[in-house]
PQR file of N, CA, C, O and H, with PARSE charges and radii, in Angstrom:
ATOM      1  N   MET A   1       0.671  -1.419   0.282 -0.4000 1.5000
ATOM      2  CA  MET A   1      -0.013  -0.235  -0.050 -0.0000 2.0000
ATOM      3  C   MET A   1       1.081   1.194  -0.309  0.5500 1.7000
ATOM      4  O   MET A   1       0.819   1.969  -1.229 -0.5500 1.4000
ATOM      5  N   LYS A   2       1.991   1.369   0.366 -0.4000 1.5000
ATOM      6  CA  LYS A   2       2.961   2.230   0.461 -0.0000 2.0000
ATOM      7  C   LYS A   2       2.947   3.369  -0.743  0.5500 1.7000
ATOM      8  O   LYS A   2       2.958   4.600  -0.773 -0.5500 1.4000
ATOM      9  H   LYS A   2       2.204   0.740   1.113  0.4000 1.0000
ATOM     10  N   ALA A   3       2.908   2.069  -1.929 -0.4000 1.5000
ATOM     11  CA  ALA A   3       3.469   2.695  -3.321 -0.0000 2.0000
ATOM     12  C   ALA A   3       1.811   3.315  -3.757  0.5500 1.7000
ATOM     13  O   ALA A   3       1.845   4.355  -4.416 -0.5500 1.4000
ATOM     14  H   ALA A   3       2.899   1.069  -1.905  0.4000 1.0000
ATOM     15  N   TYR A   4       0.599   2.834  -3.484 -0.4000 1.5000
ATOM     16  CA  TYR A   4      -0.279   3.494  -3.667 -0.0000 2.0000
ATOM     17  C   TYR A   4      -0.469   5.087  -2.825  0.5500 1.7000
ATOM     18  O   TYR A   4      -0.711   6.185  -3.325 -0.5500 1.4000
ATOM     19  H   TYR A   4       0.572   1.989  -2.949  0.4000 1.0000
ATOM     20  N   ASP A   5      -0.294   4.779  -1.641 -0.4000 1.5000
ATOM     21  CA  ASP A   5      -0.176   6.275  -1.130 -0.0000 2.0000
ATOM     22  C   ASP A   5       0.716   7.407  -1.516  0.5500 1.7000
ATOM     23  O   ASP A   5       0.698   8.614  -1.277 -0.5500 1.4000
ATOM     24  H   ASP A   5      -0.097   3.887  -1.235  0.4000 1.0000
ATOM     25  N   SER A   6       1.443   6.678  -2.140 -0.4000 1.5000
ATOM     26  CA  SER A   6       2.569   8.116  -2.932 -0.0000 2.0000
ATOM     27  C   SER A   6       1.860   8.580  -4.273  0.5500 1.7000
ATOM     28  O   SER A   6       2.318   9.616  -4.755 -0.5500 1.4000
ATOM     29  H   SER A   6       1.458   5.697  -2.335  0.4000 1.0000
ATOM     30  N   LEU A   7       0.850   7.995  -4.924 -0.4000 1.5000
ATOM     31  CA  LEU A   7       0.313   8.070  -6.063 -0.0000 2.0000
ATOM     32  C   LEU A   7      -0.409   9.746  -5.874  0.5500 1.7000
ATOM     33  O   LEU A   7      -1.123  10.137  -4.950 -0.5500 1.4000
ATOM     34  H   LEU A   7       0.478   7.154  -4.532  0.4000 1.0000
ATOM     35  N   PRO A   8       0.051  10.497  -7.056 -0.5600 1.5000
ATOM     36  CA  PRO A   8      -0.775  11.424  -6.977  0.2800 2.0000
ATOM     37  C   PRO A   8      -2.454  11.611  -6.543  0.5500 1.7000
ATOM     38  O   PRO A   8      -2.661  10.883  -5.572 -0.5500 1.4000
ATOM     39  N   PRO A   9      -3.347  12.136  -6.835 -0.5600 1.5000
ATOM     40  CA  PRO A   9      -4.700  12.018  -6.687  0.2800 2.0000
ATOM     41  C   PRO A   9      -5.609  11.307  -7.567  0.5500 1.7000
ATOM     42  O   PRO A   9      -6.507  10.502  -7.316 -0.5500 1.4000
ATOM     43  N   MET A  10      -5.163  11.798  -8.678 -0.4000 1.5000
ATOM     44  CA  MET A  10      -5.915  11.635 -10.095 -0.0000 2.0000
ATOM     45  C   MET A  10      -5.110  10.077 -10.240  0.5500 1.7000
ATOM     46  O   MET A  10      -5.831   9.082 -10.172 -0.5500 1.4000
ATOM     47  H   MET A  10      -4.435  12.451  -8.882  0.4000 1.0000
ATOM     48  N   ALA A  11      -4.039   9.945 -10.383 -0.4000 1.5000
ATOM     49  CA  ALA A  11      -3.731   8.604 -10.199 -0.0000 2.0000
ATOM     50  C   ALA A  11      -4.353   7.390  -9.813  0.5500 1.7000
ATOM     51  O   ALA A  11      -4.567   6.321 -10.385 -0.5500 1.4000
ATOM     52  H   ALA A  11      -3.453  10.753 -10.438  0.4000 1.0000
ATOM     53  N   LYS A  12      -4.723   8.123  -8.009 -0.4000 1.5000
ATOM     54  CA  LYS A  12      -5.507   6.827  -7.498 -0.0000 2.0000
ATOM     55  C   LYS A  12      -6.786   6.728  -7.782  0.5500 1.7000
ATOM     56  O   LYS A  12      -7.339   5.631  -7.701 -0.5500 1.4000
ATOM     57  H   LYS A  12      -4.550   8.991  -7.545  0.4000 1.0000
ATOM     58  N   ARG A  13      -7.589   8.052  -8.227 -0.4000 1.5000
ATOM     59  CA  ARG A  13      -8.833   7.529  -8.727 -0.0000 2.0000
ATOM     60  C   ARG A  13      -8.791   7.132 -10.080  0.5500 1.7000
ATOM     61  O   ARG A  13      -9.886   6.993 -10.623 -0.5500 1.4000
ATOM     62  H   ARG A  13      -7.139   8.943  -8.293  0.4000 1.0000
ATOM     63  N   LEU A  14      -7.786   6.921 -10.741 -0.4000 1.5000
ATOM     64  CA  LEU A  14      -7.467   6.208 -12.056 -0.0000 2.0000
ATOM     65  C   LEU A  14      -7.477   4.965 -11.434  0.5500 1.7000
ATOM     66  O   LEU A  14      -8.415   4.223 -11.725 -0.5500 1.4000
ATOM     67  H   LEU A  14      -6.896   7.034 -10.300  0.4000 1.0000
ATOM     68  N   THR A  15      -6.769   4.631 -10.761 -0.4000 1.5000
ATOM     69  CA  THR A  15      -6.467   3.230  -9.976 -0.0000 2.0000
ATOM     70  C   THR A  15      -7.931   2.476  -9.882  0.5500 1.7000
ATOM     71  O   THR A  15      -8.351   1.498 -10.501 -0.5500 1.4000
ATOM     72  H   THR A  15      -6.006   5.234 -10.525  0.4000 1.0000
ATOM     73  N   LYS A  16      -8.611   3.382  -8.772 -0.4000 1.5000
ATOM     74  CA  LYS A  16     -10.254   2.417  -8.668 -0.0000 2.0000
ATOM     75  C   LYS A  16     -10.617   2.786  -9.694  0.5500 1.7000
ATOM     76  O   LYS A  16     -10.697   1.746 -10.348 -0.5500 1.4000
ATOM     77  H   LYS A  16      -8.269   4.177  -8.269  0.4000 1.0000
ATOM     78  N   TRP A  17     -10.922   3.633 -10.351 -0.4000 1.5000
ATOM     79  CA  TRP A  17     -11.965   3.738 -11.759 -0.0000 2.0000
ATOM     80  C   TRP A  17     -11.687   2.483 -12.580  0.5500 1.7000
ATOM     81  O   TRP A  17     -12.509   1.788 -13.176 -0.5500 1.4000
ATOM     82  H   TRP A  17     -10.857   4.478  -9.819  0.4000 1.0000
ATOM     83  N   ALA A  18     -10.441   2.339 -12.498 -0.4000 1.5000
ATOM     84  CA  ALA A  18     -10.150   1.237 -13.784 -0.0000 2.0000
ATOM     85  C   ALA A  18     -10.539  -0.218 -12.750  0.5500 1.7000
ATOM     86  O   ALA A  18     -11.252  -1.083 -13.261 -0.5500 1.4000
ATOM     87  H   ALA A  18      -9.773   2.904 -12.014  0.4000 1.0000
ATOM     88  N   ALA A  19     -10.138  -0.373 -11.605 -0.4000 1.5000
ATOM     89  CA  ALA A  19     -10.729  -1.667 -11.481 -0.0000 2.0000
ATOM     90  C   ALA A  19     -12.242  -1.830 -10.975  0.5500 1.7000
ATOM     91  O   ALA A  19     -12.528  -2.797 -10.270 -0.5500 1.4000
ATOM     92  H   ALA A  19      -9.559   0.329 -11.190  0.4000 1.0000
ATOM     93  N   ILE A  20     -13.141  -0.950 -11.311 -0.4000 1.5000
ATOM     94  CA  ILE A  20     -14.411  -0.777 -10.807 -0.0000 2.0000
ATOM     95  C   ILE A  20     -14.607  -1.550 -12.320  0.5500 1.7000
ATOM     96  O   ILE A  20     -15.049  -2.683 -12.510 -0.5500 1.4000
ATOM     97  H   ILE A  20     -12.909  -0.164 -11.885  0.4000 1.0000
ATOM     98  N   GLY A  21     -14.041  -0.371 -13.525 -0.4000 1.5000
ATOM     99  CA  GLY A  21     -14.257  -0.639 -14.726 -0.0000 2.0000
ATOM    100  C   GLY A  21     -13.917  -1.799 -15.327  0.5500 1.7000
ATOM    101  O   GLY A  21     -14.313  -2.069 -16.461 -0.5500 1.4000
ATOM    102  H   GLY A  21     -13.683   0.550 -13.371  0.4000 1.0000
ATOM    103  N   PHE A  22     -13.247  -2.493 -14.711 -0.4000 1.5000
ATOM    104  CA  PHE A  22     -12.521  -3.735 -15.148 -0.0000 2.0000
ATOM    105  C   PHE A  22     -13.759  -4.565 -14.857  0.5500 1.7000
ATOM    106  O   PHE A  22     -14.521  -4.907 -15.760 -0.5500 1.4000
ATOM    107  H   PHE A  22     -12.925  -2.274 -13.790  0.4000 1.0000
ATOM    108  N   ALA A  23     -13.989  -4.952 -13.306 -0.4000 1.5000
ATOM    109  CA  ALA A  23     -14.969  -5.833 -12.876 -0.0000 2.0000
ATOM    110  C   ALA A  23     -16.381  -5.797 -13.759  0.5500 1.7000
ATOM    111  O   ALA A  23     -17.025  -6.818 -14.003 -0.5500 1.4000
ATOM    112  H   ALA A  23     -13.369  -4.674 -12.571  0.4000 1.0000
ATOM    113  N   ALA A  24     -16.877  -4.071 -14.333 -0.4000 1.5000
ATOM    114  CA  ALA A  24     -18.064  -3.863 -14.967 -0.0000 2.0000
ATOM    115  C   ALA A  24     -17.668  -4.656 -16.276  0.5500 1.7000
ATOM    116  O   ALA A  24     -18.485  -5.515 -16.609 -0.5500 1.4000
ATOM    117  H   ALA A  24     -16.355  -3.241 -14.135  0.4000 1.0000
ATOM    118  N   ALA A  25     -16.774  -4.539 -16.912 -0.4000 1.5000
ATOM    119  CA  ALA A  25     -16.548  -5.367 -17.792 -0.0000 2.0000
ATOM    120  C   ALA A  25     -16.763  -6.357 -18.280  0.5500 1.7000
ATOM    121  O   ALA A  25     -17.434  -6.616 -19.279 -0.5500 1.4000
ATOM    122  H   ALA A  25     -16.111  -3.841 -16.641  0.4000 1.0000
ATOM    123  N   VAL A  26     -15.893  -7.345 -17.231 -0.4000 1.5000
ATOM    124  CA  VAL A  26     -16.222  -8.873 -16.885 -0.0000 2.0000
ATOM    125  C   VAL A  26     -18.136  -9.043 -17.108  0.5500 1.7000
ATOM    126  O   VAL A  26     -18.861  -9.547 -17.966 -0.5500 1.4000
ATOM    127  H   VAL A  26     -15.348  -7.134 -16.420  0.4000 1.0000
ATOM    128  N   VAL A  27     -18.370  -8.243 -15.688 -0.4000 1.5000
ATOM    129  CA  VAL A  27     -19.713  -8.497 -15.898 -0.0000 2.0000
ATOM    130  C   VAL A  27     -20.365  -8.329 -17.071  0.5500 1.7000
ATOM    131  O   VAL A  27     -21.011  -9.349 -17.310 -0.5500 1.4000
ATOM    132  H   VAL A  27     -17.781  -7.834 -14.991  0.4000 1.0000
ATOM    133  N   LEU A  28     -20.560  -7.058 -18.373 -0.4000 1.5000
ATOM    134  CA  LEU A  28     -20.955  -7.196 -18.830 -0.0000 2.0000
ATOM    135  C   LEU A  28     -20.721  -8.096 -20.115  0.5500 1.7000
ATOM    136  O   LEU A  28     -21.384  -7.926 -21.138 -0.5500 1.4000
ATOM    137  H   LEU A  28     -20.035  -6.230 -18.179  0.4000 1.0000
ATOM    138  N   ALA A  29     -20.239  -8.571 -20.057 -0.4000 1.5000
ATOM    139  CA  ALA A  29     -19.302  -9.682 -21.500 -0.0000 2.0000
ATOM    140  C   ALA A  29     -20.105 -10.721 -21.278  0.5500 1.7000
ATOM    141  O   ALA A  29     -20.753 -11.341 -22.121 -0.5500 1.4000
ATOM    142  H   ALA A  29     -19.700  -8.709 -19.225  0.4000 1.0000
ATOM    143  N   ALA A  30     -20.028 -10.984 -19.587 -0.4000 1.5000
ATOM    144  CA  ALA A  30     -20.548 -12.190 -19.498 -0.0000 2.0000
ATOM    145  C   ALA A  30     -22.193 -11.928 -19.856  0.5500 1.7000
ATOM    146  O   ALA A  30     -22.768 -12.631 -20.686 -0.5500 1.4000
ATOM    147  H   ALA A  30     -19.502 -10.480 -18.902  0.4000 1.0000
ATOM    148  N   VAL A  31     -22.859 -10.852 -19.142 -0.4000 1.5000
ATOM    149  CA  VAL A  31     -24.390 -11.271 -19.556 -0.0000 2.0000
ATOM    150  C   VAL A  31     -24.534 -11.259 -21.211  0.5500 1.7000
ATOM    151  O   VAL A  31     -25.303 -12.023 -21.795 -0.5500 1.4000
ATOM    152  H   VAL A  31     -22.391 -10.281 -18.467  0.4000 1.0000
ATOM    153  N   LEU A  32     -23.717 -10.319 -21.866 -0.4000 1.5000
ATOM    154  CA  LEU A  32     -23.764 -10.590 -23.376 -0.0000 2.0000
ATOM    155  C   LEU A  32     -23.262 -11.641 -24.093  0.5500 1.7000
ATOM    156  O   LEU A  32     -23.416 -11.842 -25.298 -0.5500 1.4000
ATOM    157  H   LEU A  32     -23.093  -9.698 -21.391  0.4000 1.0000
ATOM    158  N   MET A  33     -22.527 -12.442 -23.137 -0.4000 1.5000
ATOM    159  CA  MET A  33     -22.790 -13.628 -24.431 -0.0000 2.0000
ATOM    160  C   MET A  33     -23.705 -14.457 -24.278  0.5500 1.7000
ATOM    161  O   MET A  33     -23.806 -15.447 -25.003 -0.5500 1.4000
ATOM    162  H   MET A  33     -22.402 -12.279 -22.159  0.4000 1.0000
ATOM    163  N   VAL A  34     -24.540 -14.182 -23.288 -0.4000 1.5000
ATOM    164  CA  VAL A  34     -25.879 -14.879 -23.176 -0.0000 2.0000
ATOM    165  C   VAL A  34     -26.617 -14.774 -24.846  0.5500 1.7000
ATOM    166  O   VAL A  34     -26.965 -15.702 -25.576 -0.5500 1.4000
ATOM    167  H   VAL A  34     -24.458 -13.378 -22.699  0.4000 1.0000
ATOM    168  N   PHE A  35     -26.673 -13.499 -25.048 -0.4000 1.5000
ATOM    169  CA  PHE A  35     -27.154 -13.161 -26.152 -0.0000 2.0000
ATOM    170  C   PHE A  35     -26.468 -13.160 -27.382  0.5500 1.7000
ATOM    171  O   PHE A  35     -27.105 -13.311 -28.424 -0.5500 1.4000
ATOM    172  H   PHE A  35     -26.390 -12.746 -24.455  0.4000 1.0000
ATOM    173  N   VAL A  36     -25.226 -13.005 -27.388 -0.4000 1.5000
ATOM    174  CA  VAL A  36     -24.599 -12.560 -28.456 -0.0000 2.0000
ATOM    175  C   VAL A  36     -23.183 -13.476 -28.680  0.5500 1.7000
ATOM    176  O   VAL A  36     -22.812 -14.208 -27.761 -0.5500 1.4000
ATOM    177  H   VAL A  36     -24.709 -12.882 -26.541  0.4000 1.0000
ATOM    178  N   ASP A  37     -22.563 -13.414 -29.700 -0.4000 1.5000
ATOM    179  CA  ASP A  37     -20.903 -14.372 -29.644 -0.0000 2.0000
ATOM    180  C   ASP A  37     -20.206 -13.735 -28.928  0.5500 1.7000
ATOM    181  O   ASP A  37     -20.086 -12.533 -28.690 -0.5500 1.4000
ATOM    182  H   ASP A  37     -22.864 -12.820 -30.446  0.4000 1.0000
ATOM    183  N   PHE A  38     -19.524 -15.045 -28.432 -0.4000 1.5000
ATOM    184  CA  PHE A  38     -18.346 -14.397 -27.457 -0.0000 2.0000
ATOM    185  C   PHE A  38     -17.357 -13.358 -27.998  0.5500 1.7000
ATOM    186  O   PHE A  38     -17.050 -12.435 -27.243 -0.5500 1.4000
ATOM    187  H   PHE A  38     -19.621 -16.021 -28.625  0.4000 1.0000
ATOM    188  N   TRP A  39     -16.855 -13.410 -29.163 -0.4000 1.5000
ATOM    189  CA  TRP A  39     -15.905 -11.967 -29.568 -0.0000 2.0000
ATOM    190  C   TRP A  39     -16.436 -10.784 -29.966  0.5500 1.7000
ATOM    191  O   TRP A  39     -15.705  -9.876 -30.362 -0.5500 1.4000
ATOM    192  H   TRP A  39     -17.105 -14.160 -29.775  0.4000 1.0000
ATOM    193  N   VAL A  40     -17.948 -10.648 -29.897 -0.4000 1.5000
ATOM    194  CA  VAL A  40     -18.847  -9.822 -30.274 -0.0000 2.0000
ATOM    195  C   VAL A  40     -18.933  -9.045 -28.555  0.5500 1.7000
ATOM    196  O   VAL A  40     -18.604  -7.873 -28.369 -0.5500 1.4000
ATOM    197  H   VAL A  40     -18.542 -11.386 -29.575  0.4000 1.0000
ATOM    198  N   ALA A  41     -19.342  -9.800 -27.641 -0.4000 1.5000
ATOM    199  CA  ALA A  41     -19.545  -9.391 -26.271 -0.0000 2.0000
ATOM    200  C   ALA A  41     -17.867  -9.043 -26.094  0.5500 1.7000
ATOM    201  O   ALA A  41     -17.756  -7.832 -26.283 -0.5500 1.4000
ATOM    202  H   ALA A  41     -19.609 -10.752 -27.792  0.4000 1.0000
ATOM    203  N   PHE A  42     -16.587  -9.619 -25.818 -0.4000 1.5000
ATOM    204  CA  PHE A  42     -15.842  -9.082 -25.695 -0.0000 2.0000
ATOM    205  C   PHE A  42     -15.526  -7.718 -26.243  0.5500 1.7000
ATOM    206  O   PHE A  42     -15.199  -6.781 -25.515 -0.5500 1.4000
ATOM    207  H   PHE A  42     -16.677 -10.603 -25.665  0.4000 1.0000
ATOM    208  N   PHE A  43     -15.639  -7.633 -27.609 -0.4000 1.5000
ATOM    209  CA  PHE A  43     -15.201  -6.162 -28.232 -0.0000 2.0000
ATOM    210  C   PHE A  43     -15.969  -5.187 -27.709  0.5500 1.7000
ATOM    211  O   PHE A  43     -15.419  -4.132 -27.392 -0.5500 1.4000
ATOM    212  H   PHE A  43     -15.905  -8.395 -28.201  0.4000 1.0000
ATOM    213  N   ILE A  44     -17.395  -5.357 -27.518 -0.4000 1.5000
ATOM    214  CA  ILE A  44     -18.010  -4.327 -26.678 -0.0000 2.0000
ATOM    215  C   ILE A  44     -17.909  -3.815 -25.235  0.5500 1.7000
ATOM    216  O   ILE A  44     -18.119  -2.665 -24.852 -0.5500 1.4000
ATOM    217  H   ILE A  44     -17.841  -6.214 -27.776  0.4000 1.0000
ATOM    218  N   ALA A  45     -17.517  -4.974 -24.442 -0.4000 1.5000
ATOM    219  CA  ALA A  45     -17.108  -4.723 -23.112 -0.0000 2.0000
ATOM    220  C   ALA A  45     -15.918  -3.717 -22.993  0.5500 1.7000
ATOM    221  O   ALA A  45     -15.905  -2.613 -22.448 -0.5500 1.4000
ATOM    222  H   ALA A  45     -17.346  -5.908 -24.753  0.4000 1.0000
ATOM    223  N   LEU A  46     -14.562  -4.628 -23.880 -0.4000 1.5000
ATOM    224  CA  LEU A  46     -13.496  -3.658 -24.441 -0.0000 2.0000
ATOM    225  C   LEU A  46     -13.433  -2.545 -24.774  0.5500 1.7000
ATOM    226  O   LEU A  46     -12.535  -1.795 -24.392 -0.5500 1.4000
ATOM    227  H   LEU A  46     -14.573  -5.525 -24.322  0.4000 1.0000
ATOM    228  N   GLY A  47     -14.558  -2.133 -25.710 -0.4000 1.5000
ATOM    229  CA  GLY A  47     -14.667  -0.733 -25.937 -0.0000 2.0000
ATOM    230  C   GLY A  47     -14.932   0.346 -24.726  0.5500 1.7000
ATOM    231  O   GLY A  47     -14.217   1.312 -24.461 -0.5500 1.4000
ATOM    232  H   GLY A  47     -15.287  -2.742 -26.021  0.4000 1.0000
ATOM    233  N   LEU A  48     -16.195  -0.078 -24.025 -0.4000 1.5000
ATOM    234  CA  LEU A  48     -16.549   0.764 -23.503 -0.0000 2.0000
ATOM    235  C   LEU A  48     -15.670   0.643 -22.052  0.5500 1.7000
ATOM    236  O   LEU A  48     -15.700   1.414 -21.093 -0.5500 1.4000
ATOM    237  H   LEU A  48     -16.776  -0.863 -24.240  0.4000 1.0000
ATOM    238  N   TYR A  49     -14.993  -0.419 -22.208 -0.4000 1.5000
ATOM    239  CA  TYR A  49     -13.722   0.237 -20.243 -0.0000 2.0000
ATOM    240  C   TYR A  49     -12.400   0.707 -21.141  0.5500 1.7000
ATOM    241  O   TYR A  49     -11.416   0.888 -20.424 -0.5500 1.4000
ATOM    242  H   TYR A  49     -14.969  -1.045 -22.987  0.4000 1.0000
ATOM    243  N   LEU A  50     -12.252   0.858 -22.050 -0.4000 1.5000
ATOM    244  CA  LEU A  50     -11.147   1.835 -22.979 -0.0000 2.0000
ATOM    245  C   LEU A  50     -11.914   3.382 -23.024  0.5500 1.7000
ATOM    246  O   LEU A  50     -11.249   4.403 -23.200 -0.5500 1.4000
ATOM    247  H   LEU A  50     -13.051   0.710 -22.633  0.4000 1.0000
ATOM    248  N   ALA A  51     -13.034   3.398 -22.885 -0.4000 1.5000
ATOM    249  CA  ALA A  51     -14.067   4.594 -23.169 -0.0000 2.0000
ATOM    250  C   ALA A  51     -13.833   5.380 -21.750  0.5500 1.7000
ATOM    251  O   ALA A  51     -13.427   6.537 -21.638 -0.5500 1.4000
ATOM    252  H   ALA A  51     -13.574   2.569 -22.742  0.4000 1.0000
ATOM    253  N   LEU A  52     -14.182   4.490 -20.705 -0.4000 1.5000
ATOM    254  CA  LEU A  52     -14.036   4.972 -19.593 -0.0000 2.0000
ATOM    255  C   LEU A  52     -12.658   5.274 -18.899  0.5500 1.7000
ATOM    256  O   LEU A  52     -12.617   6.022 -17.923 -0.5500 1.4000
ATOM    257  H   LEU A  52     -14.512   3.551 -20.796  0.4000 1.0000
ATOM    258  N   ILE A  53     -11.063   4.440 -19.630 -0.4000 1.5000
ATOM    259  CA  ILE A  53      -9.848   4.851 -18.693 -0.0000 2.0000
ATOM    260  C   ILE A  53      -9.742   5.898 -19.402  0.5500 1.7000
ATOM    261  O   ILE A  53      -9.638   6.975 -18.815 -0.5500 1.4000
ATOM    262  H   ILE A  53     -11.096   3.832 -20.423  0.4000 1.0000
ATOM    263  N   GLY A  54      -9.741   5.857 -20.730 -0.4000 1.5000
ATOM    264  CA  GLY A  54      -8.577   6.904 -21.649 -0.0000 2.0000
ATOM    265  C   GLY A  54      -8.987   7.952 -20.912  0.5500 1.7000
ATOM    266  O   GLY A  54      -8.138   8.090 -20.031 -0.5500 1.4000
ATOM    267  H   GLY A  54      -9.826   4.982 -21.206  0.4000 1.0000
ATOM    268  N   PRO A  55     -10.039   8.968 -20.765 -0.5600 1.5000
ATOM    269  CA  PRO A  55     -10.148   9.857 -20.457  0.2800 2.0000
ATOM    270  C   PRO A  55      -9.465  10.266 -18.696  0.5500 1.7000
ATOM    271  O   PRO A  55      -9.222  11.397 -18.276 -0.5500 1.4000
ATOM    272  N   LEU A  56      -9.268   8.787 -17.855 -0.4000 1.5000
ATOM    273  CA  LEU A  56      -9.116   9.283 -16.724 -0.0000 2.0000
ATOM    274  C   LEU A  56      -7.669   9.346 -16.766  0.5500 1.7000
ATOM    275  O   LEU A  56      -7.074  10.262 -16.199 -0.5500 1.4000
ATOM    276  H   LEU A  56      -9.465   7.868 -18.197  0.4000 1.0000
ATOM    277  N   ASN A  57      -7.086   8.461 -17.380 -0.4000 1.5000
ATOM    278  CA  ASN A  57      -5.292   8.262 -17.624 -0.0000 2.0000
ATOM    279  C   ASN A  57      -5.064   9.586 -18.336  0.5500 1.7000
ATOM    280  O   ASN A  57      -3.902   9.981 -18.244 -0.5500 1.4000
ATOM    281  H   ASN A  57      -7.570   7.717 -17.841  0.4000 1.0000
ATOM    282  N   ALA A  58      -5.879  10.357 -19.013 -0.4000 1.5000
ATOM    283  CA  ALA A  58      -5.293  11.429 -19.741 -0.0000 2.0000
ATOM    284  C   ALA A  58      -4.793  12.506 -18.486  0.5500 1.7000
ATOM    285  O   ALA A  58      -3.687  12.984 -18.231 -0.5500 1.4000
ATOM    286  H   ALA A  58      -6.823  10.036 -19.087  0.4000 1.0000
ATOM    287  N   ALA A  59      -5.953  12.636 -17.919 -0.4000 1.5000
ATOM    288  CA  ALA A  59      -6.186  13.380 -16.232 -0.0000 2.0000
ATOM    289  C   ALA A  59      -5.329  13.152 -15.654  0.5500 1.7000
ATOM    290  O   ALA A  59      -4.653  14.078 -15.208 -0.5500 1.4000
ATOM    291  H   ALA A  59      -6.851  12.249 -18.126  0.4000 1.0000
ATOM    292  N   ALA A  60      -4.984  11.817 -15.409 -0.4000 1.5000
ATOM    293  CA  ALA A  60      -3.535  11.551 -14.446 -0.0000 2.0000
ATOM    294  C   ALA A  60      -2.325  11.620 -14.809  0.5500 1.7000
ATOM    295  O   ALA A  60      -1.436  11.724 -13.965 -0.5500 1.4000
ATOM    296  H   ALA A  60      -5.533  11.064 -15.772  0.4000 1.0000
ATOM    297  N   ARG A  61      -2.059  11.573 -16.158 -0.4000 1.5000
ATOM    298  CA  ARG A  61      -1.286  12.092 -17.307 -0.0000 2.0000
ATOM    299  C   ARG A  61      -0.781  13.594 -17.054  0.5500 1.7000
ATOM    300  O   ARG A  61       0.400  13.846 -17.292 -0.5500 1.4000
ATOM    301  H   ARG A  61      -2.782  11.489 -16.844  0.4000 1.0000
ATOM    302  N   ARG A  62      -1.451  14.381 -16.681 -0.4000 1.5000
ATOM    303  CA  ARG A  62      -1.783  15.931 -16.969 -0.0000 2.0000
ATOM    304  C   ARG A  62      -1.558  16.138 -15.934  0.5500 1.7000
ATOM    305  O   ARG A  62      -1.064  17.265 -15.899 -0.5500 1.4000
ATOM    306  H   ARG A  62      -2.411  14.176 -16.488  0.4000 1.0000
ATOM    307  N   GLU A  63      -1.643  15.497 -14.446 -0.4000 1.5000
ATOM    308  CA  GLU A  63      -1.309  15.989 -13.399 -0.0000 2.0000
ATOM    309  C   GLU A  63      -0.167  15.466 -13.126  0.5500 1.7000
ATOM    310  O   GLU A  63       0.688  16.184 -12.608 -0.5500 1.4000
ATOM    311  H   GLU A  63      -2.044  14.581 -14.474  0.4000 1.0000
ATOM    312  N   HIS A  64       0.106  14.135 -13.403 -0.4000 1.5000
ATOM    313  CA  HIS A  64       1.866  14.135 -12.947 -0.0000 2.0000
ATOM    314  C   HIS A  64       2.909  15.028 -13.495  0.5500 1.7000
ATOM    315  O   HIS A  64       3.912  15.502 -12.962 -0.5500 1.4000
ATOM    316  H   HIS A  64      -0.589  13.551 -13.824  0.4000 1.0000
ATOM    317  N   LEU A  65       2.306  15.172 -14.994 -0.4000 1.5000
ATOM    318  CA  LEU A  65       3.543  16.614 -15.624 -0.0000 2.0000
ATOM    319  C   LEU A  65       3.238  17.404 -14.820  0.5500 1.7000
ATOM    320  O   LEU A  65       4.169  17.525 -14.023 -0.5500 1.4000
ATOM    321  H   LEU A  65       1.491  14.788 -15.427  0.4000 1.0000
ATOM    322  N   GLU A  66       2.186  18.210 -14.510 -0.4000 1.5000
ATOM    323  CA  GLU A  66       2.420  19.059 -13.372 -0.0000 2.0000
ATOM    324  C   GLU A  66       3.066  19.244 -11.985  0.5500 1.7000
ATOM    325  O   GLU A  66       3.481  20.309 -11.528 -0.5500 1.4000
ATOM    326  H   GLU A  66       1.430  18.112 -15.157  0.4000 1.0000
ATOM    327  N   ILE A  67       3.081  18.168 -11.456 -0.4000 1.5000
ATOM    328  CA  ILE A  67       3.537  17.780 -10.009 -0.0000 2.0000
ATOM    329  C   ILE A  67       5.387  17.767 -10.721  0.5500 1.7000
ATOM    330  O   ILE A  67       6.166  18.572 -10.209 -0.5500 1.4000
ATOM    331  H   ILE A  67       2.744  17.303 -11.828  0.4000 1.0000
ATOM    332  N   LEU A  68       5.785  17.061 -11.579 -0.4000 1.5000
ATOM    333  CA  LEU A  68       7.022  17.047 -11.988 -0.0000 2.0000
ATOM    334  C   LEU A  68       7.449  18.646 -12.460  0.5500 1.7000
ATOM    335  O   LEU A  68       8.574  19.079 -12.211 -0.5500 1.4000
ATOM    336  H   LEU A  68       5.152  16.408 -11.995  0.4000 1.0000
ATOM    337  N   ARG A  69       6.618  19.303 -13.031 -0.4000 1.5000
ATOM    338  CA  ARG A  69       7.098  20.691 -13.788 -0.0000 2.0000
ATOM    339  C   ARG A  69       7.253  21.182 -12.433  0.5500 1.7000
ATOM    340  O   ARG A  69       8.476  21.222 -12.303 -0.5500 1.4000
ATOM    341  H   ARG A  69       5.704  18.951 -13.233  0.4000 1.0000
ATOM    342  N   SER A  70       6.612  21.672 -11.092 -0.4000 1.5000
ATOM    343  CA  SER A  70       6.658  22.324 -10.320 -0.0000 2.0000
ATOM    344  C   SER A  70       7.752  21.705  -9.167  0.5500 1.7000
ATOM    345  O   SER A  70       8.200  22.378  -8.238 -0.5500 1.4000
ATOM    346  H   SER A  70       5.618  21.640 -11.197  0.4000 1.0000
ATOM    347  N   LYS A  71       8.071  20.325  -9.420 -0.4000 1.5000
ATOM    348  CA  LYS A  71       9.277  20.194  -8.441 -0.0000 2.0000
ATOM    349  C   LYS A  71      10.464  20.449  -9.390  0.5500 1.7000
ATOM    350  O   LYS A  71      11.438  20.409  -8.639 -0.5500 1.4000
ATOM    351  H   LYS A  71       7.707  19.778 -10.174  0.4000 1.0000
ATOM    352  N   GLU A  72      10.867  20.669 -10.537 -0.4000 1.5000
ATOM    353  CA  GLU A  72      11.561  21.445 -11.231 -0.0000 2.0000
ATOM    354  C   GLU A  72      12.350  22.553 -10.940  0.5500 1.7000
ATOM    355  O   GLU A  72      13.528  22.906 -10.996 -0.5500 1.4000
ATOM    356  H   GLU A  72      10.076  20.701 -11.148  0.4000 1.0000
ATOM    357  N   HIS A  73      11.088  23.030 -10.557 -0.4000 1.5000
ATOM    358  CA  HIS A  73      11.707  24.765 -10.098 -0.0000 2.0000
ATOM    359  C   HIS A  73      11.740  25.299  -8.868  0.5500 1.7000
ATOM    360  O   HIS A  73      12.167  26.442  -8.702 -0.5500 1.4000
ATOM    361  H   HIS A  73      10.132  22.742 -10.512  0.4000 1.0000
TER
END
């Protein structure tokens, strides 16, 4: 947990939402497999997961760069 505690706030949020999003993607894929083919369900769930994580990752990266720039000065 020491490594997690040293993360910037936005990265902590990214980690939390990545875990929640991954669990939701697995559940969604399992539910969709009842109605459609495995690969269709897999790519739908993967696309929704990446749509969630993309903006959070960009925000965490931006915050990390700001922290690095402030340490240089």
